[in-house]
Structure formats: structure tokens, C-alpha cells
Residue, then its C-alpha position, 0 to 999 in steps of 0.5 A: m606528479t603534479v599536486y595542486i596545493e588548493s586540492f591538498l589544503i581542502q582534502n586535508l581539510i575535510i579529512d581531519f574533520c572526519l577524523l575529529r568527529l569520530v573522535e567526538i562521537t566516541t568520546k563525547s568531548k564538548t565541542t561545536f561545528f565551529r571548533l571542529l571546523l577550525s581545527s580542521l583547518v589549523g590540521a590541513s594548514f600545517s600539512v600544507i606547511s609541511a609539504i612545502f618547508l619540511k623535508d626532515m622526516f624526524i622534524m616532521n612527526i614532531i611537527k605532526f604530534i604538536c599539530a595534532f595536539i593543537m587541533l584537539v585543544c581547538a576542537f574539545k573543552t576537556t580535561w588532561k586525562g581526556y585530552i590524552f584519551n582524545f589524542i590516542l583515538l585521533f591517531i588511531y582513527t587515522y591510521a584507520y582512515g589511511g588504510a581505508i583510502m589506500s585500499l581505494s586507490s589504484s596506486t600510491y606514491l611516498t613522498n618526503f612529506g607522506v604518502i600521496m595516493s590516485s584512485k579512480i574515484d575522486l578522493g574528494l567524493i570519498t571524503f564527503i561519503i565518509i563525513i555522511l558516514t560519520y553521521i550514520f556512525q553516530l546514529v548507530s553508536n547512540h543505538v547501541k549505547n541504547k541497547i546496552n543501557l537496556s541490557k543492563l535492566i535484563y534479568t535471567i529468570t527461572l519459573h516453577s509450576n507443578k514440577h515444571k520450569i522454563k528459563i526466560n529473560a525479564f526486563l526490569d519495569t521501574g513503572n511496574r508497581l502492580t501488587y496483590l494482596g501486598q505482594p509484588v506481581i510479575i507480568l509474564d507473556l502468555n505463551s511463556y505462561l502456557a509453556l510453564t503450565k502445559q495448558n493451551v488457550v481454551e484451558f487458560y480463559l476457561s480458568k477461573t481466577y481473579e483478574i485486574s486491569l492494568g496499564t504498563v508498557a506492556g499495554n492496557n489490559n485485563m490480566k489473570i492473577i495467578k500464583i506459581d510455585s516459585i521464581e529464580i531471579n539471576l542476579g550475577k554472582k547470586k541468585k534470588i528465589l522467591t516463593n509462592q510467586f503472583v504472575a499477571v499473564n499478559t494476553l496482549n502481543s506486547f512483547k513481540g520484537t523484544n528480547y524478554d517475556a516478563l516485567l519485574a517490579p523494581n522491589l522484587i530485585 
């Protein structure tokens, strides 16, 4: 089988760039596009030199480890612990990437400098696609990270009123400073309030209660202020119970598409 050095160099350059991008996305180590490109060139050059001049597998494996470390030093600016963590990730992604390429290959050839794979799909095209996927992966990981951070602000609460109770999720809204008679107020979704009190919409609107105008993440709304028996907030290993708690009922459809039905004030936690 004929292997062209130019193609081998370019393909390894792209593959190394993909791997370093994945490490960057995972660890957020400081780098630039130029440093990633330079590091990829170093790695690809080592691969070409190994393919031409090295025959001994033991020496070749040592060279691979040295090469990986040099690549990380060229690509990232971090601590020694950071380099060790990046080093482990680089090899994890290398084997994962190799498995993905092998699954797309119609045949593989074991040589004294590694595995050569041939496929009906051009390997260069595959690697370019994977570069694009690394950017998609970055967007997804950022979204997941934001979701994880937001989930830390979501608490499970149980509302009690006239021997009825419901359990819902509540979001800790740091901007919720609403108080009534000096007491913090929880903003509650209308449907949750109706489920708790066993009322219908007509009964709710006909009820005479104090109303307050408020602008929060739930929207601008005139909300009825109602006192319920108690609210139990799950804080993990302990629970906090608030009796005779005021809730403001939000009649806008502001909680649609979220995984919570109420807004907590910071001083309630």
C-alpha cells in the first residue's frame, strides 16, 4: 500500500488539532488558535519522523509520550497539575477518536509505526467534519454547564394549605426582593396555586385579596397576595419550614418551558 507523506502529515495535523480542541473544551486551559495549530504541527511532524526513521516499538512509544507532553506545553498555559490532567485527557480522546475512525474504515493495516486505515469515505473529509463537531461540542458543553449551574439554584418545595399539599420545584431568584408586611413573598405559578387550593380560575379571579404590581424574571404582572399555611423547603440534608407564608400568584404564562413553578427570595434560604 502506498502512503504519501504529504497526506499523512496533513491528516495527522488535522487529527492532532481535533484532539487538542477537545482537551481545550474540556479543561478550559488558556490557549490560542496559533498555539493549537503550532502544537498540532509538532505532533504531526513527530508522526512523520517516526514513520520514516523509527522501527523499534519501545522507542516509538517513549517518543509518543514525549511528543504528547511537548504538544501540551506548546498548546496550553497551565499548572503542572493541569498538564497532567490534559495529558490523561489527550490519550483518552486519542483512543476514542481512533475507535471512531476505525469504525468508519473498510480496512486497516498494521505497520511498524502504527495503524493505517483506508475507507470509502475520505479521511481528510472525516477529520474536517470532526473539527466542526468539536465546535458544536463546545456549544453543547457550554449549554450543559449553564444548565448545571442553574440546577444548583432549584429547590424542591412542598406547599400546604387547608390540608392540601403539592410538591413543586422553585428557582432561587436573586432579584426577587418582594416583601409584604415585612415578610418575603414567594412567587407562585397560577396552575400550581389552583392545584393546591382546589379552586378553578373563575373562583380565583372572583376572590378578593390584596394585589401588588411587580416586575421580575416572571414578567410584569398584577399579582394577588395570599397567605398559605406553610412551605417546606428541601435543603438537601435538612428542611426549612416556613409557616403562614405569603405567596404572590403569577397569572402570566411565565413559567412555561421551565422546570420550576415558583420563585424563591434569597432571604428564605
